[in-house]
C-alpha positions as CSV (number, residue, x, y, z in Angstrom):
1,M,57.8,-28.8,-23.2
2,T,60.5,-26.1,-24.1
3,V,63.8,-26.5,-22.7
4,Y,66.2,-23.8,-22.8
5,E,70.2,-24.2,-22.4
6,S,72.7,-21.8,-20.5
7,T,76.5,-23.0,-20.5
8,L,78.3,-22.3,-17.2
9,T,81.5,-20.3,-17.6
10,P,84.1,-19.5,-14.9
11,G,82.4,-16.3,-14.4
12,N,79.2,-17.9,-13.0
13,F,81.2,-18.9,-10.0
14,T,82.5,-15.5,-9.4
15,L,84.6,-14.4,-6.2
16,K,84.7,-17.9,-4.5
17,G,81.0,-18.4,-5.0
18,K,80.1,-14.9,-3.7
19,W,77.8,-13.9,-6.5
20,P,77.0,-17.1,-8.3
21,H,74.6,-16.7,-11.2
22,I,73.2,-18.6,-14.4
23,Y,72.7,-16.5,-17.3
24,I,69.5,-16.6,-18.8
25,T,70.4,-14.8,-22.0
26,P,69.1,-17.4,-24.6
27,F,65.7,-16.9,-23.2
28,Y,65.2,-13.8,-20.9
29,R,63.3,-11.9,-23.7
30,K,60.6,-14.6,-23.9
31,L,59.6,-14.3,-20.3
32,P,56.5,-12.3,-19.2
33,P,57.2,-8.8,-18.8
34,D,55.9,-8.6,-15.1
35,V,58.9,-10.7,-13.8
36,F,61.3,-8.0,-14.4
37,G,61.9,-6.0,-11.3
38,G,64.2,-3.3,-9.7
39,T,67.8,-3.5,-8.9
40,S,67.6,-5.5,-5.8
41,V,65.4,-7.8,-3.4
42,H,63.9,-4.5,-1.9
43,T,62.5,-3.6,-5.3
44,P,60.9,-7.0,-6.8
45,A,59.0,-7.4,-9.8
46,P,55.2,-7.6,-9.8
47,R,55.3,-11.5,-10.4
48,R,57.8,-14.1,-9.6
49,I,59.1,-17.2,-11.4
50,R,59.3,-20.5,-9.6
51,L,62.6,-22.3,-10.1
52,E,63.1,-25.8,-8.8
53,F,65.4,-28.6,-8.6
54,G,63.8,-31.2,-6.6
55,A,63.0,-30.1,-3.3
56,L,65.2,-27.0,-3.6
57,R,62.9,-24.1,-5.0
58,T,62.6,-20.5,-5.1
59,D,60.3,-17.7,-6.4
60,T,62.4,-15.3,-7.8
61,F,62.6,-12.5,-10.6
62,V,64.9,-10.8,-13.0
63,P,66.5,-7.7,-11.6
64,T,67.1,-4.6,-13.7
65,D,70.2,-2.3,-14.0
66,K,69.9,1.2,-12.5
67,K,68.8,2.4,-16.1
68,G,66.0,0.0,-16.0
69,R,67.5,-2.6,-18.6
70,P,67.0,-6.3,-17.4
71,R,69.9,-8.3,-16.1
72,T,70.4,-11.6,-17.7
73,F,70.1,-13.6,-14.6
74,F,67.6,-14.5,-11.9
75,Q,67.9,-12.4,-8.6
76,D,68.2,-15.4,-6.1
77,R,71.7,-16.2,-5.7
78,N,71.3,-18.3,-2.8
79,F,69.4,-20.8,-4.9
80,V,72.1,-20.8,-7.5
81,R,74.7,-21.4,-5.0
82,D,72.7,-24.4,-3.6
83,F,72.0,-25.8,-7.1
84,F,75.7,-25.7,-7.9
85,A,76.6,-27.4,-4.7
86,R,74.0,-30.2,-5.1
87,T,74.9,-30.9,-8.8
88,G,78.7,-30.4,-8.7
89,A,78.3,-28.0,-11.6
90,K,81.5,-26.8,-13.1
91,P,82.4,-24.4,-16.2
92,G,81.4,-26.1,-19.5
93,D,78.5,-27.7,-18.0
94,I,74.8,-26.8,-19.4
95,V,71.9,-25.9,-17.1
96,L,68.6,-26.8,-18.7
97,F,65.7,-24.8,-17.9
98,E,62.4,-27.0,-18.6
99,E,59.4,-24.6,-18.9
100,V,56.5,-25.9,-17.1
101,T,54.6,-22.8,-17.4
102,P,55.9,-19.2,-18.2
103,Y,56.3,-18.6,-14.5
104,H,57.7,-22.0,-13.7
105,F,61.0,-23.6,-14.7
106,R,62.3,-27.2,-13.5
107,L,66.3,-27.1,-13.7
108,S,68.6,-29.9,-14.3
109,L,72.2,-30.1,-15.4
110,K,74.0,-31.8,-18.3
111,T,77.7,-32.1,-17.6
112,V,80.5,-32.0,-20.1
113,A,80.4,-35.7,-20.3
114,G,76.9,-35.7,-21.2
115,K,75.5,-37.1,-18.1
116,V,72.2,-35.3,-17.1
117,I,71.8,-34.9,-13.3
118,T,68.4,-34.4,-12.1
119,A,66.6,-34.0,-8.7
C-alpha cells in the first residue's frame, strides 16, 4: 500500500483551530479527478474520499478556488479538528495517509519523537 506524508506546520492550526487543515500537496495530483469540487460544501465534488482514523470518519472532497484550481487540503475541517484533538498533533508531526483505495485513506500520526499514533 502507498503511504503519503504531510508534515504539520503552525499554519495547520490557524486562528485557534478555527480553520484547521492538513496539506495534501505531496499527493493531490494523484487523486481521481472526480473528487475535486467547488469552493464550498454547497458545491461538492461528484465523488468523495473516505478519511478514517479508527471510528472517526468522514466522506469529503478537495475544494477548488474561485478560478477552479484545486486547493491542497480536504474540505472537512471538523474531521481535521477532531483528528488533531485525538492524536495531540503538533507542528513538526507528520500525518500519514495510507491509501486503501484511490477513494479511501486511513490516517495515523508520526510524532517528532518518532512514535506512530494509530486509532
